[in-house]
N, C-alpha and C positions, 0 to 999 in steps of 0.2 A: 736118495740122499737128501731130499727136501730142497733141492736147488732147481733153478730154471734150466732151460735147454742151453745150447751152445752160446746163446746171446748173453749169458751172464758173465762172460769174460774169464771163467775158471777153466783150468786145464790141468792135465796130468803132467807131472815131472818125474824124472828118475834121477837117482843119485849117480855119481860117476864112479866107475870101478877103480880109478887111480887116485884122483884128487879128492880130498876130503870135503872141501867146501864148494864143490862145483855141482850144479844141477843142470839137467837137460830137459827142455820143453819137448813133449812128445806130440807130434802131429796127430790130430784126431783120427785120421784115416789109417794110422799105423796099426799093425797087428801086434798085440801084446807078446805073443810067442816069439815074433821076430825081434822085438826089442830085448826080451830076456836073453835070447840066443846071442845077439850081438854084444850084450853086456858081459855075458859069461866068456865069450870069445876074447874080448878085450882084456878081461881079467886073466885068462890063461896066457895070453901073449905077454902080459906084464910079468908073470911068473915063469917065463921061459918054457911054457907048455905044461906046467904043473897045475893041477886042478885044486882050487881052494874051496873045500866044502864048508868053511867057517863063514863065508861071505854070501849074502843073497842080495838081490836087487831091492832097493827101497823106492817105493812110489809115493808121491805126495800129490794132493789135489789142492791147488791154491789159485788165487786170482792172478791173471797175467795182463789182461786189458781192463782198465778201470775207467768207468764212465760216470761222471758226477751227476748227469741228468737222470740216471736210472736208480738213484738211491731209494726212491719211494717204491720201486719195484722189487727191491731185494727181499729175499725170503729170510726167515729167522735163522735157518741153517747157514745161509751165505754170510749173514752178519756175524754169526759165531765164528765161522772160519776166518773172516776178516780180522776178528779180535786176535786170534792166535797168530795169524800171519803178521799183524802189526806188532804184537808182543815180541815176536822173533826179531823184527827189525830194531825194536827198542833195546832189547838185550844185547844185540850186536853193535849198537852205537850208530844205527842208521836212521835215527829219529831224534830231532832236537827237543830236549826237555830238561827241566831243572831237577835237582834231587828231590825236591818236595813233590813235584808232579809225578816223578818216577815212583815214589812210594804210594801215592794215591792210586796210580794205575796198577801197581803191583798188588795192592789190596783188592782191587776190583777183580783182577785176574785170579787171585787166590779164592775169592768167593765163587767165581765162575767155574773154576777148575776143581775145587775141593769142597765147595758148599759151606754151610755155616761153621764158624769156629766153635766147636763143642767142647764139653768137659773131657771127652775121650781124646780129642785132638790135643788138648792142653797137656795131657800126660806124655805126649811125644815131644821131648825137648828139642827135637830137630825140625819140627814143623815150620818154625819161622825161617830157619836156614833153607829149608826146601823151597819156601816161597821166594826167598831172595835168589836162590840158584836159578829158578825157572822164570822169574818175572822182573828182576832188577838188573839194570844195565851193568855189564861187566866192568866198564871203565869207572863207575862209582864204587862198586863193591871191592875191586882189586886195590883201591887206594885206602881201604879201611884197615886199622889195626884190630887186634882181638877184642878190645873193650868197645871200640867204635862199632864193630860188627855186631856185637851183642846188643848194643843200644839200638841200632837200626832194626835188628830182628824184633825187638820188643815194640818198637814204634810201628812196624808193619803189622804185628799181631793186634795191637790196639786199634789200628785203623780197620783191620779185617773184622774185628769183633763188632765194630759199629755198623757193619753191613749185615748183621744177622737178620734173617727173615727176608732179605732182598732176593727176588727171583733172578734166575740166570738171564732172562730176557731184559729185565730192568737194568742189571749190571752191564749187559752188552750195549744197551742203548746209551747209558751214561759214558761208557768207555769210548764208543765210536763218536759220540757227539763231541767229546773232548779232543780226540785225535784228529777229527776231520777239520778242525780249525787251522791245522797246518796246511798252507796252500798246496803243498806237494804230496799230500796224502794220496796213496794209491799209485804214485809214480814208481817205476822200477829204477833202482839206483845202481850205477856202475862206477867203480873207481877208475880214474884215468889220469894220465899225466899230460897236460896240454903242452904242445910244442911251442906255443906262443900264447901271449895274453889274449883271451877271448874277446876282450873289449877293444884292443888296439890292433890285433893281427900282427903284432911285432914279437920277435923272438925274445927281446929283452923284457924283463919284468914278468915273465910267464910264471904263473903260480905253480908250485911244485907238484901237488896232487890235488885233484878236485873230484867232486861227484858229478856225474852226468845223470840227470833225472829225466827219464823218458815218460812224459805224461800224454794225455789224450790229444792235446793240441799243439805241443811244442816240446823241444828238447831244451832243458835248462841246465846251466852250469852253476853248481853250488860250491861254496868254500868248504873245505874238508872238515874242519873242526866245528865251526859255528853253523854250517849248512846255510849260511846267508846267500842270497842270490847274487851271482856275478854277471851272468848274461842269459838271455832268453832268445831262442830261435824258433819262431812259429813254423809249422810245417808248410804254410803257404809261401814262406821265403826260401825253403830248401830247394836247391837246384840238383845237387848230387850228394850221395852219401854211401858209405860202405868201406870195405877194407882197401887200404893202399899200402902195400908192402907190410910193414909191421905196425901200422897205425890205423886208427879209425879216422876217416876223412869226412868232413862236412863242408859243403860249399853252399853258401847262402847269398841271396841278393838283398840289397838294401833299398828301401822305398824312399830314397832321398832325391829322386829325379835324375841322378847321375848314371843309373844303370850299373853301378859298380858291384862287384862280387867279392866275397870274402871266403878264403879257404882256410879251414881250421883242421889241425891234425892233433889226435890224441893217442898217446901210446897205451895200448891195451894188449892183453893176451888174445891169441887168435880165436879161441872158443868164445870169448866175450865179444870180439868184433862181430862174429857171425850172429851171436845172440842179439846184440843191440841193433844190428842191421835189419834182421827179420822182424824184430819188435816194432821198430819205427815204420817199416813197410806195412805191417799189419794195421797199425793205427791209421796210416795214411789211406790204405785201401778201404778201411771201414768208414772213413770220412769222405770218401769219394774222390780222392786225389789219384792221379795216374802214376803208377809205379811199374815200369816195364822190367821184366826179367829179374830173377834172383841173382845174387853174386855167382860168378862162374868159379867152380872148384875143380881144378884139373885132377887133383888126387888128394886123398885123405888117408894117410897110413899111420900106423902106430909102431914105435920102437923098431924101425927098420923093416917092418913087414912090407912085402911087395903087393899086398892086396890094395886094390884101388876101387874107387866107386865112380859110377857114371855121373857125369854132370847132369843136373836136372834144373829146369827153370820153372819159375812160378807161371802157371798158365795165364794167358791173357784173354780178356773178354771184350768183345765189341771194338774191333779196329785197333787192337793192340793195347787197350787200356786194361790193366789188371785191377779191377775194382771188386773187392770182396763184398758180398751182400750180407755177411754176418761178421762175427768177431773172430771166427777161427781161420787160421792161415791155410793157404793152399800149397805152401812150400813143401814139396816132398823131400827136399834135401835134409830137413831137420831130423826126421825120424830115422833115416838111414845113416846119417853122418855124425850125429852127436857123440856116439860112443867111440869115434875115431878122432876126437877133437884134440887130443894131446900130441898127435903126430905132426910130422912135417906137413904144414898146410900150404901147398904150392899155389901161388896166386898169379899165374901168368907172369913170368919174370919181367916181361917188358910192358906189362899193362897194369893199369889201376884196376882194383877189384871193387866196383862201385855199382850203385843203383842211381839212375838219373830220374829226376822227377819233374813233370810238367803239371800244371794245375788248372782246374776248371775255374772259370770266373765265379767269384763269390765263394770260393773255398769248398764247393761240393756240398752234398746234403748230409745231414746228421743221420746216423744209423737208428733204426727203430729199436724199441725195447722188446 
């Protein structure tokens, strides 16, 4: 593929057989045949035993763990993949940018994806619309009338024409240089509803919905529409995190000398709670923080099925400290349980579903490239 080994932070994901916009990270040690089998089984359960031959599993290869200090080590193919992944976030409204910048980036992606705007392409009256469909944010495009849409198409084509002769590598470099100016570039975003204001720990004044941006060194809370920072919680301050009934729970300590702790709850779907919990754990493992045991899952079933899966734990190294030496996770739960994520996710009715974290002095060592 032209990418580095597992230390590049890229992983395989599968689509979900039930929910359209849900993807599942595949544990690197998982067998592909097992993943396909579980995907097809879940699809049959959805259809009451009927086999749908019109659906097949879709796999994607994209970045999961992003490390700013490894930028110089990225291969050309990794940078190209990052362009397409970032473009997907831009189109879906997960990246803050103006209409003008959106057009500039859309023209760069048109050059990367379709090459020079030529006379042959100019005969295709829909080529500008194709560029908007693939590379322009939905929220800007949907607000346009017919005439406005035509004007934006022409503007996109004119900017695209100015890039004639630019190589793919050159356009990729320009694109990423621009996008990396956003402080949260590379972070994984989750929509969540805070149960209280992250800044005050009070139920009153809680923001309706926010982004949780999971980055290499901290979990950040961003305002939904502007994506402006609301709060930041470095992993060195995190005491406990994970599922707590129907919420994602984060307990942090404050370095104010008082030794006080703050408990934060965010309403999320159970598949997303599992995803964000494992992602934070993998970042902390890679940084050298201690993260004992994965969340305990008593049963994961789908649509009333009585099938259950064994509870598995993240293995520990050296006196109970689960410290990953690379970027890939050791959690065996993910590969086996992700296709059962829509079912009733029983979380020990009388217990919190959490990971506790204690930290080494100095925050641990940085992972190697």
